[in-house]
One Martini backbone bead per residue (centre of mass of N, CA, C, O) as a GRO file, in nm:
protein
  140
    1MET     BB    1   1.151  -1.040   6.094
    2LEU     BB    2   1.237  -0.749   6.024
    3GLU     BB    3   1.223  -0.691   5.697
    4TRP     BB    4   1.391  -0.405   5.688
    5LEU     BB    5   1.634  -0.565   5.696
    6TYR     BB    6   1.914  -0.669   5.619
    7ASP     BB    7   2.048  -0.969   5.581
    8SER     BB    8   2.296  -0.916   5.766
    9GLU     BB    9   2.123  -0.813   6.005
   10ARG     BB   10   1.948  -1.062   6.044
   11ASN     BB   11   2.187  -1.249   6.102
   12GLU     BB   12   2.292  -1.098   6.345
   13LEU     BB   13   2.036  -1.115   6.514
   14ARG     BB   14   2.015  -1.420   6.519
   15ASP     BB   15   2.290  -1.462   6.666
   16ILE     BB   16   2.227  -1.298   6.918
   17VAL     BB   17   1.970  -1.447   7.006
   18ALA     BB   18   2.110  -1.722   7.031
   19ALA     BB   19   2.311  -1.636   7.253
   20VAL     BB   20   2.098  -1.548   7.460
   21SER     BB   21   1.946  -1.811   7.471
   22ASP     BB   22   2.182  -1.985   7.566
   23ALA     BB   23   2.250  -1.820   7.825
   24ARG     BB   24   1.931  -1.868   7.928
   25ASP     BB   25   1.803  -2.140   7.846
   26THR     BB   26   1.617  -2.013   7.602
   27SER     BB   27   1.365  -1.911   7.393
   28ILE     BB   28   1.419  -1.637   7.168
   29LYS     BB   29   1.220  -1.355   7.037
   30PHE     BB   30   1.221  -1.043   6.932
   31GLY     BB   31   0.921  -1.001   6.852
   32GLU     BB   32   0.806  -1.101   7.126
   33LEU     BB   33   0.941  -0.891   7.304
   34THR     BB   34   0.819  -0.637   7.170
   35ALA     BB   35   0.525  -0.723   7.220
   36GLN     BB   36   0.543  -0.736   7.528
   37TRP     BB   37   0.626  -0.443   7.569
   38GLN     BB   38   0.382  -0.312   7.437
   39LYS     BB   39   0.168  -0.441   7.619
   40ALA     BB   40   0.278  -0.326   7.886
   41VAL     BB   41   0.260  -0.024   7.817
   42LEU     BB   42  -0.046  -0.022   7.757
   43ALA     BB   43  -0.121  -0.117   8.041
   44CYS     BB   44  -0.004   0.128   8.188
   45LYS     BB   45  -0.191   0.336   8.056
   46LYS     BB   46  -0.471   0.196   8.165
   47GLY     BB   47  -0.380  -0.011   8.388
   48TYR     BB   48  -0.199  -0.218   8.575
   49ALA     BB   49  -0.338  -0.539   8.693
   50SER     BB   50  -0.118  -0.702   8.750
   51SER     BB   51   0.139  -0.816   8.902
   52LEU     BB   52   0.451  -0.756   9.016
   53ASN     BB   53   0.572  -1.003   8.879
   54ASP     BB   54   0.467  -0.938   8.594
   55TYR     BB   55   0.597  -0.662   8.571
   56THR     BB   56   0.894  -0.759   8.601
   57ASN     BB   57   0.880  -0.944   8.353
   58ASP     BB   58   0.827  -0.716   8.148
   59LEU     BB   59   1.090  -0.567   8.211
   60GLY     BB   60   1.272  -0.804   8.132
   61ALA     BB   61   1.215  -0.791   7.831
   62ARG     BB   62   1.353  -0.513   7.794
   63LEU     BB   63   1.633  -0.607   7.888
   64ILE     BB   64   1.677  -0.808   7.659
   65ILE     BB   65   1.660  -0.608   7.436
   66GLN     BB   66   1.905  -0.444   7.534
   67GLU     BB   67   2.110  -0.670   7.513
   68ILE     BB   68   2.083  -0.698   7.209
   69ILE     BB   69   2.150  -0.409   7.131
   70ASP     BB   70   2.437  -0.403   7.268
   71MET     BB   71   2.548  -0.641   7.061
   72ALA     BB   72   2.525  -0.463   6.829
   73SER     BB   73   2.586  -0.301   6.573
   74ARG     BB   74   2.553   0.018   6.496
   75GLY     BB   75   2.331  -0.006   6.275
   76LEU     BB   76   2.147  -0.209   6.421
   77LYS     BB   77   2.112  -0.062   6.686
   78ALA     BB   78   1.953   0.179   6.572
   79LYS     BB   79   1.713   0.011   6.464
   80LEU     BB   80   1.629  -0.127   6.732
   81GLN     BB   81   1.585   0.128   6.895
   82LYS     BB   82   1.360   0.238   6.712
   83GLU     BB   83   1.158   0.000   6.769
   84VAL     BB   84   1.132   0.109   7.099
   85GLU     BB   85   1.110   0.417   7.139
   86GLU     BB   86   0.805   0.476   7.162
   87MET     BB   87   0.754   0.291   7.410
   88ASP     BB   88   0.957   0.426   7.598
   89LYS     BB   89   0.821   0.703   7.604
   90LEU     BB   90   0.549   0.605   7.708
   91PHE     BB   91   0.651   0.479   7.968
   92SER     BB   92   0.750   0.748   8.090
   93ALA     BB   93   0.462   0.890   8.076
   94VAL     BB   94   0.301   0.634   8.249
   95THR     BB   95   0.517   0.683   8.473
   96GLN     BB   96   0.683   0.655   8.793
   97GLU     BB   97   0.876   0.718   9.045
   98LEU     BB   98   1.004   0.591   9.304
   99PRO     BB   99   1.042   0.615   9.611
  100ALA     BB  100   1.322   0.608   9.796
  101ASP     BB  101   1.218   0.379  10.006
  102LEU     BB  102   1.179   0.165   9.744
  103LEU     BB  103   1.458   0.119   9.599
  104THR     BB  104   1.551  -0.145   9.744
  105LEU     BB  105   1.367  -0.334   9.572
  106ASN     BB  106   1.583  -0.269   9.317
  107GLU     BB  107   1.888  -0.301   9.412
  108LYS     BB  108   2.024  -0.049   9.312
  109ARG     BB  109   2.058  -0.011   9.018
  110ASP     BB  110   2.221   0.047   8.729
  111GLY     BB  111   2.121   0.232   8.491
  112TYR     BB  112   1.886   0.098   8.297
  113LYS     BB  113   1.769  -0.094   8.501
  114TYR     BB  114   1.708   0.117   8.712
  115SER     BB  115   1.519   0.300   8.543
  116LEU     BB  116   1.307   0.077   8.503
  117TYR     BB  117   1.272  -0.033   8.812
  118SER     BB  118   1.194   0.280   8.914
  119ARG     BB  119   0.909   0.220   8.775
  120ILE     BB  120   0.559   0.307   8.780
  121PRO     BB  121   0.251   0.327   8.735
  122THR     BB  122   0.029   0.581   8.761
  123LYS     BB  123  -0.188   0.361   8.716
  124LEU     BB  124  -0.328   0.198   8.987
  125VAL     BB  125  -0.427  -0.148   8.975
  126GLY     BB  126  -0.505  -0.412   9.126
  127ALA     BB  127  -0.249  -0.620   9.198
  128LEU     BB  128  -0.030  -0.404   9.189
  129LYS     BB  129  -0.147  -0.221   9.400
  130ASP     BB  130  -0.159  -0.430   9.625
  131ASP     BB  131   0.144  -0.504   9.627
  132LEU     BB  132   0.248  -0.215   9.687
  133GLU     BB  133   0.090  -0.172   9.950
  134GLU     BB  134   0.218  -0.418  10.100
  135ILE     BB  135   0.520  -0.262  10.073
  136GLY     BB  136   0.433   0.071  10.122
  137PHE     BB  137   0.273   0.183   9.884
  138SER     BB  138   0.103   0.485   9.812
  139ALA     BB  139  -0.139   0.599   9.578
  140GLY     BB  140  -0.293   0.857   9.717
   0.00000   0.00000   0.00000
């Protein structure tokens, strides 16, 4: 896991991940979260075909990554942010903001959560397209 980190940073990350795992009562691995996020972003690029529930679960993985990043010390935080930066930029490029009338679906969240949950893939296909059309979003 992130072999390029110093031992002290790896230990810090391990402790943060353990705390987040305990708080969520589930086993979390940072590498698995980043892999899930990468897979989700690449799926958005080609056309995310899974359901709206799956899509929000994938966004949830990115939120857990952010929670971990936010708990890290300054030096580790910068390195972890760099780890997801490219995928975050691609996510922004291959998604679009939801229309205002659908923002209520996202509980009008503040900050990072809101910015993440207020975006959907530009290429809508499969179950996600069907789910969004069912709740009133027209893919145009």
